[in-house]
N, C-alpha and C positions, 0 to 999 in steps of 0.2 A: 413561392410567390414570384411573380414576374420581375425581371431585372429592372432596376431604376434607370432612367435615361441620363442621370447625372448623380455624382456623389454628393453627400452632405458636406457642408463646409468643414474643413479639417480643424478649425479653431473653435467649433461650437461645442459647448458642454453637453447640450442635448439638442434634439432636433428643432428646427426653426418653427416659429409660430405660424399661424394660419395665413397671415397676410402675404408673405412672399411666394406662397406656393401657387404655381400655375397649373391648374387641373385640366386635363384633356377631357372635359366632361360635356356630355350631350345636352341639347336644348330640351328635348322631350323626355324629361326624366321620369322614372318610375313606370308604373303600369298605365294603361290607357285610362283607367279610372282615376280622375284627379284627387279623389278622396284618399288615395294612397299617400298623398303628400301631407295628410293630417295625421299626427301621431296617434290620436285616440281611435282612429278608424282604420289603422293599418291592418292588412291581411296578407299572409302568404309570402312575405320576404324573409330574408335570413335571420331576422331578429324578432320575429313575431312572438316566439315563446317568452321573450323577456317582457313583452308588453302585457301579457295576461298572467304571468306567473311571477316568481321571485326574480330579483335582479341578478343576472348572470354575466354581466360584462357588456359594456357598450351602450345599449339603449337606456335612456332616451337620447344620449349624446350622439349616438350614431345617426339617429333620425335627423337631428339638427344639421350634422355635417353632411349627410347624404343629399338633402334637398336644398341647401343654400338659402338665400334670402330673396324676397320679392318686394316690389312696390305695390301700392294699393290697386294697380291696374293689372297685376299679374305678370309684369315684366321681371325677369330674373336679374337681380342686382349682383349676386355673387354666386359662383359655381358651387355645386355640391359634388360629392364623390360618387353618388348614385350606387352605393354599396359595391364599388369596384373590387373590393377585396374578395367578394364572393363570385367574381367573374370566372367563367370556365375556360381554362387554357392549360390543360395538364402538361403539354409539352411531350417530347419524345423520350426524354431521359428522366430517370428517377430524381425527384426533387425539383424538376423544372415546373414552371407555371404555377398553377393553383394546387400545390401539394400541401398536405397537412401532416404533422407528426402526431403520433398517438402515444398514450401511456398504456402499459400492459393492462389488458382487460377492458379497455374502453369499447372496443368493437363487440365485446360479449354482452353488451347491455341489452335488456329486453326491448328497448325502444327500436323503432324502425330504422333500418340502415340502407334502405333502397337507394338513397341519394349519394351513397359513398361507395367507393371502389378502391381496392388495394392496388398500388402501383409498384410496390417493392418493399424491401427492407434495407436498413443500413445499420450494421453493428447491433442487430437485435431490435432496432427501432422500426416499427411498422409505419410505412408511408402510404397515405391514402389521398384520394382526390374527391372533390365534390362534383358530382355529375350534373347537378341541376342549378346550383347557385341559390337554392332555397331550402330552408328547413324550418320546422316548427319545434322549438326546443322542448315543448311539452310532450310531443309524441315521437319526435325523431331524435336520433343521436346528434347532439351538437358537440363536436370534439372540444376539449378544453383549450386546445391550440386556437380555435376560433374565438372562444370566449375571452381569451387573453390578448388577442390581437389588438393593437399593433405591436405588442411586446412579445419577445421570444426569450424564454429563460435559458440561461447558459450556466452550467456548473463546470468549473475548472478547479481541481483540488478541493479546497474547503470553501471556495468563494462562489456565491451566486450573483451573477450579473445579468444584464439584459441587453438585447438588441432591439432595434425599432424598425418596423417596416418602412418601405419607401414612402416618404411624405407626400408624394404625388398621388399615392393610393389612399392615404389616410390623413385628411386635414383636420384631425381632432384638435380642437382648441386646447391651449395650455391648461385651463382650469379642469377640463374633462380628463386630460391626459394625467394630470397630477392625481386626481381622485381615482382614476382607473388603476393606477399603479398600486394603490393600497389594496384593491381587490386582487390584483395579479399576484403580488407577493404573498398575500395570505393564501391564495389558491395553491401556489406552488408548495408552501410549507405544509398545507393540509395533505397534498398528494404525497410528499416525501414521508410524512408520518404514517398515513393510512395505507400507503402502497410503496414501500421502500424500493421496489423494483423500478419505480418511475425515475429514480435517479439516473438510470442509464439513458432514458429519453432526454434528460436535460444535459447529460454529458456529451451525447453524440448526435442528437437530432438536429441541432443547429448546423452541423457540418454539411448537411445536404440541403439546407434552405438557402434561397437566393433572394436578393432584393432587401437585405437587412444591413444595418450599420450599428456599431456599438453605441449604446445610450448611457450617458453618465448620470447615475441617480444621486450623485453626491449633493446636488442642489437641494434635495429634500432634507438633508441634515440641518439646514438653516431655517426650515419652515416651522413656525409654531402653529398649534391648532387654531389659534385666533387668526393668524395670517392666512391659513388655508381657508377657513370659513369666510373671511372677508373677500378673498379673491374669487372663491367659487360663487358666493352670493352675487357678486357683480356679474359674473358670467351667466348665472341663472336668470338674472333680470334681463340681460340682453337676449339670451336664447328664447325666453318666454315672449318677448316682444316680437321676435321673428316668427314664432309659432302663431301668435295672435293674428299676424298679417296673413300667414298661410291659411289659417282657418277662414278669415274673411274672404279671401280670394277664391279658395277651392271648396268651400262648404257646399254640399249638395242642396238642391232646391228645398228639400223638406226641412232643412235645419232652422230651428228657432233661435232666438237670442239666448234662451236658456241652454240649448244644446251647445252653442258656441262657447258660452261661459264654462260649461262643464268640461268641454274638450280642452280648453285652455288650462283649466285647473288640473286636469289629468296630467298634462305635460309637466306643468310646474311641480305638481306633487311628486311625480316620479323622479324629476331632477333633484328635488330636495331629499327624497328617499335615498337616491344614489349618494348624495353628499353626506347624509347622516351615517349611512352604512360605512362609507369609507373613512370618515373621521373616526368612527369606532374602530375600524380596521387599523388605522395608524396608531391609535391609542393602544390597542392590543399588541401591535407589532413592537412598540417600544417596551411594553411590559415583558414581551418574550425575549428581549435582548437584541432586537434588530437595530443595527446602526447603519445608516446609509452613508456610504463613502464613494469616492470616485472609482474605487476598485471593486465595488459591489458590496455584498453582505456576507459577513463571516458566519458560516453555518455552525462553526464550533461554539459560537457564543449564544446560540439559540437554546432556550429552556424548552426542550422538546416534550417534557412531561406536561407542560401547560398548553401545548398546541391543541386547540379544539378542532376536530375534523368535521364538525357539523357545518354545513353551508349556511351563510347568513342570508336573511331575507330582506 
């Protein structure tokens, strides 16, 4: 990923919230078709597969972060990231720009890989780049590194920790970030169990990635399920209101009142599905022996016999 223009504050436990992030984002966001700004009508961007299939990280929270907020006249009130993490800038050196680390066997998938190209290897870890900035997760290979973004797994010894991508590229709100971490940790544990060779990716892949800083997951140790649900519910309410405005402003001429209600319900429903899945993930992680500390997660404490490698829907 591209290098950040400034470092994260050295005294922060985890990355700053959305408000202080100044995004270098364009005015004419998305495709020419304004319906691309409506979650239920999205086509062809990097997270489309998540909108029509099972939740695989990011969407619908990425949609909300990507398009920002508008007033009732269509004036943009706050910038969005416009899916900048999918921007194409491979760079001249291995690991520069929009490079992606892969786990063994990912590129052997029967899904389409025309949008991906290998740029090199590092200590046995294949490094690829996205050549289009777009994928459909149902028919195209969507690397797990992309699904886990902005988090980057790091294994040192027996400890699993995480880094976080440049916040200027990912303004994901705290509520989404907290929920997404449940998905990411479970995804890493599933990879380690089903494909033990993936450990090498987590041990060495981060060494060639740029634009990341250490992320302290210790704050999750203090979060109860009720606190998580309360925080996320407040975020879902706010995000849903933003989506309702986007629907009113950018709805196509053919849209009826019922259409708009259904589109708004689709967004809220998927946000709630993301919440429920990740609350279950956190419950399962606790049962597996996962303890969140400022140093990471002790893999020796995991009950590996109970790790279910089936992906959640």
